[in-house]
C-alpha positions as CSV (number, residue, x, y, z in Angstrom):
1,M,-31.4,14.8,33.2
2,A,-28.6,17.2,32.3
3,N,-26.4,18.4,35.1
4,M,-27.1,22.0,34.1
5,I,-30.4,21.9,35.8
6,A,-28.8,21.3,39.2
7,A,-27.7,24.9,39.4
8,F,-31.3,26.0,39.6
9,M,-32.9,23.3,41.8
10,F,-31.6,24.2,45.3
11,I,-33.9,27.2,45.6
12,I,-36.9,25.0,45.3
13,F,-35.8,22.0,47.3
14,M,-35.3,24.2,50.4
15,N,-39.0,25.1,50.5
16,S,-40.9,21.8,50.8
17,F,-43.1,21.0,53.8
18,L,-45.8,18.5,52.8
19,D,-46.5,14.9,53.7
20,T,-45.5,12.0,51.6
21,F,-47.6,11.1,48.5
22,G,-48.5,7.5,48.0
23,E,-47.3,5.0,50.6
24,S,-47.0,5.8,54.3
25,T,-43.2,6.0,54.2
26,K,-40.8,7.6,51.8
27,P,-37.6,6.1,50.5
28,A,-34.5,6.9,52.6
29,F,-32.7,8.5,49.7
30,C,-35.5,11.1,49.3
31,R,-34.1,13.5,51.9
32,E,-34.6,17.1,50.6
33,T,-38.4,17.1,50.2
34,R,-41.0,15.8,52.6
35,E,-43.3,14.6,49.8
36,C,-42.0,12.1,47.4
37,F,-43.2,9.7,44.7
38,T,-43.2,6.5,46.8
39,F,-43.4,2.9,45.6
40,Q,-43.4,-0.8,46.5
41,T,-40.3,-2.8,45.7
42,L,-41.5,-6.0,44.1
43,C,-38.0,-7.6,43.8
44,Q,-34.4,-6.9,43.5
45,T,-31.4,-8.3,41.6
46,K,-27.7,-7.3,41.9
47,D,-28.2,-5.0,38.9
48,Y,-31.7,-3.4,39.3
49,D,-34.8,-3.1,41.3
50,V,-38.4,-3.8,40.2
51,R,-40.9,-1.3,41.5
52,S,-44.6,-0.7,41.5
53,Y,-46.0,2.9,41.5
54,K,-49.6,3.9,42.0
55,A,-51.5,6.1,39.6
56,S,-50.4,9.7,39.9
57,V,-50.9,13.2,38.5
58,W,-48.1,15.4,37.3
59,A,-47.4,18.8,35.8
60,G,-45.5,18.4,32.6
61,T,-43.9,20.3,29.7
62,E,-42.3,19.3,26.4
63,M,-38.6,19.8,25.9
64,K,-36.9,20.5,22.5
65,G,-33.4,19.2,23.0
66,R,-31.8,18.1,26.2
67,L,-29.4,20.9,27.4
68,A,-30.7,24.4,27.3
69,A,-34.2,23.0,26.9
70,T,-33.8,21.3,30.3
71,V,-33.4,24.6,32.0
72,T,-36.2,26.2,30.1
73,A,-38.5,23.3,30.9
74,F,-37.6,23.3,34.6
75,W,-38.3,27.0,35.0
76,R,-41.5,26.7,33.1
77,L,-42.7,24.1,35.6
78,F,-41.3,26.1,38.5
79,R,-43.3,29.2,37.5
80,Y,-46.4,26.9,37.4
81,I,-45.9,25.8,41.0
82,Q,-45.0,29.3,42.1
83,G,-48.4,30.6,41.0
84,K,-48.6,30.7,37.3
85,N,-51.9,28.9,37.4
86,E,-55.6,29.7,37.8
87,G,-56.1,30.9,41.3
88,G,-52.4,31.8,41.7
89,V,-51.9,28.7,43.9
90,K,-48.3,28.2,45.2
91,I,-47.4,24.5,45.2
92,N,-44.5,23.0,47.2
93,M,-41.8,21.1,45.4
94,T,-41.8,17.3,45.4
95,A,-39.2,14.7,44.3
96,P,-38.1,13.3,42.0
97,V,-38.1,15.5,38.9
98,I,-38.6,13.1,36.0
99,T,-37.6,13.4,32.4
100,K,-39.3,11.0,30.0
101,V,-38.0,10.4,26.5
102,S,-40.1,8.5,23.9
103,E,-39.0,7.4,20.5
104,D,-41.5,6.8,17.7
105,A,-41.4,4.4,14.8
106,S,-39.4,6.9,12.7
107,R,-36.8,7.2,15.5
108,Q,-37.9,10.7,16.3
109,K,-37.5,11.5,20.0
110,K,-39.9,13.5,22.2
111,S,-38.8,14.6,25.7
112,K,-41.0,15.8,28.5
113,M,-40.2,17.0,32.0
114,Y,-42.5,16.4,35.0
115,F,-43.1,17.6,38.5
116,L,-45.2,15.4,40.8
117,L,-48.2,17.2,42.2
118,P,-48.4,17.0,46.0
119,A,-51.1,14.9,47.5
120,A,-53.3,17.9,48.2
121,Y,-53.6,18.6,44.5
122,Q,-53.7,15.0,43.0
123,D,-57.5,15.2,42.7
124,T,-57.8,18.9,41.9
125,P,-54.6,20.1,40.2
126,P,-54.5,23.9,39.6
127,V,-55.1,24.7,35.9
128,P,-51.9,26.0,34.2
129,T,-52.1,29.5,32.6
130,D,-49.1,28.8,30.4
131,S,-50.1,26.9,27.3
132,D,-46.8,25.0,27.4
133,V,-47.6,23.4,30.7
134,F,-50.1,20.6,31.0
135,I,-51.5,18.2,33.6
136,E,-51.0,14.5,32.9
137,N,-52.4,11.4,34.6
138,F,-49.8,8.6,34.9
139,P,-51.4,5.1,35.1
140,P,-50.0,2.7,37.6
141,L,-46.4,1.9,36.6
142,T,-44.2,-1.1,37.0
143,V,-40.6,-0.1,36.3
144,F,-37.1,-1.5,36.3
145,V,-34.7,0.8,38.1
146,N,-31.0,1.4,38.0
147,S,-29.8,3.7,40.8
148,F,-26.5,5.4,40.9
149,G,-24.7,8.2,42.7
150,G,-22.7,11.3,41.8
151,W,-23.9,14.0,39.4
152,M,-26.4,13.3,36.7
153,T,-25.0,14.1,33.3
154,S,-26.2,13.2,29.8
155,S,-23.3,10.8,29.3
156,K,-23.8,9.1,32.6
157,E,-27.5,8.8,32.0
158,K,-26.9,7.1,28.6
159,K,-24.3,4.8,30.2
160,Q,-26.7,3.7,33.0
161,L,-29.6,3.2,30.6
162,K,-27.4,0.9,28.5
163,A,-26.3,-1.0,31.6
164,L,-29.9,-1.5,32.7
165,A,-31.0,-2.6,29.2
166,D,-28.1,-5.1,29.1
167,S,-29.1,-6.6,32.4
168,L,-32.8,-6.8,31.4
169,N,-31.9,-8.5,28.2
170,N,-29.7,-10.9,30.0
171,D,-32.6,-11.8,32.3
172,Q,-35.0,-12.0,29.4
173,Q,-37.2,-9.3,31.0
174,K,-39.8,-7.6,28.8
175,Y,-39.8,-3.9,28.7
176,F,-40.6,-0.9,26.5
177,A,-37.2,0.0,25.0
178,S,-38.5,3.0,23.2
179,V,-39.4,4.9,26.4
180,T,-36.8,5.9,29.1
181,Y,-37.1,7.8,32.3
182,S,-34.5,9.6,34.4
183,A,-35.2,10.7,37.9
184,G,-33.3,13.3,40.0
185,Y,-33.7,13.7,43.7
186,N,-31.0,16.1,44.9
187,S,-30.1,19.8,44.8
188,P,-26.5,21.0,44.2
189,M,-26.4,21.7,48.0
190,E,-26.2,17.9,48.4
191,L,-22.5,17.2,47.5
192,T,-22.4,13.6,48.7
193,N,-24.7,10.7,48.9
194,R,-26.5,11.9,45.8
195,H,-29.2,9.6,44.3
196,N,-30.2,9.3,40.6
197,E,-32.2,6.8,38.7
198,V,-33.0,5.6,35.2
199,W,-36.1,3.5,34.5
200,Y,-37.6,1.3,31.9
201,E,-41.2,0.4,32.1
202,A,-42.1,-3.3,32.3
203,D,-44.0,-4.8,29.4
204,G,-46.4,-7.1,31.2
205,Q,-45.6,-8.9,34.4
206,P,-41.9,-8.8,35.4
207,K,-40.0,-11.9,36.4
208,C,-39.4,-12.0,40.2
209,N,-38.0,-15.3,41.0
210,G,-36.3,-17.0,44.0
211,N,-35.0,-15.0,47.0
212,N,-35.0,-11.7,45.3
213,R,-38.7,-11.3,45.7
214,K,-39.8,-8.7,48.3
């Protein structure tokens, strides 16, 4: 997720007052919102974590490009949660903001940005009135996660994805290499102890061996 989006995120992250979605506790690094996309850690290695996420519902929008399009996509989703939906419902912000990039057989890439809907709207999401915003059901996910600090930039994202892929290949883990996720948790008001992630989705059952199993 491009660093440019951070300039706009602090307004939203200051206004979240909901309970946690999913498990009963949220991760310690999710500090700026009270409702987060929680998970179960299946196992850990020195290079990555393996997590399980429950099925979930998100508001999403397509992105054409990754820089200016990131800002456009963010504000499009922001307007949705600020009431640009049937009923004019205002929806509190959650974390993380996820960007998903898929590559097809012809190596064409499609990017989408997502906001997790709060628990109160998981079953009955407000219908968007902007045709560029859609509601999407995520199935249960098992993902390999590389976490890192600092500011999320496109170059850093690519570097961390390559490091994660190299580790997974070394461990002979099976994953969907044509789909990547990046997850951002912090506003620009958080200058230290920032938390970012990149994910690959597991293809089948991941290997969790020995004392790294949780």
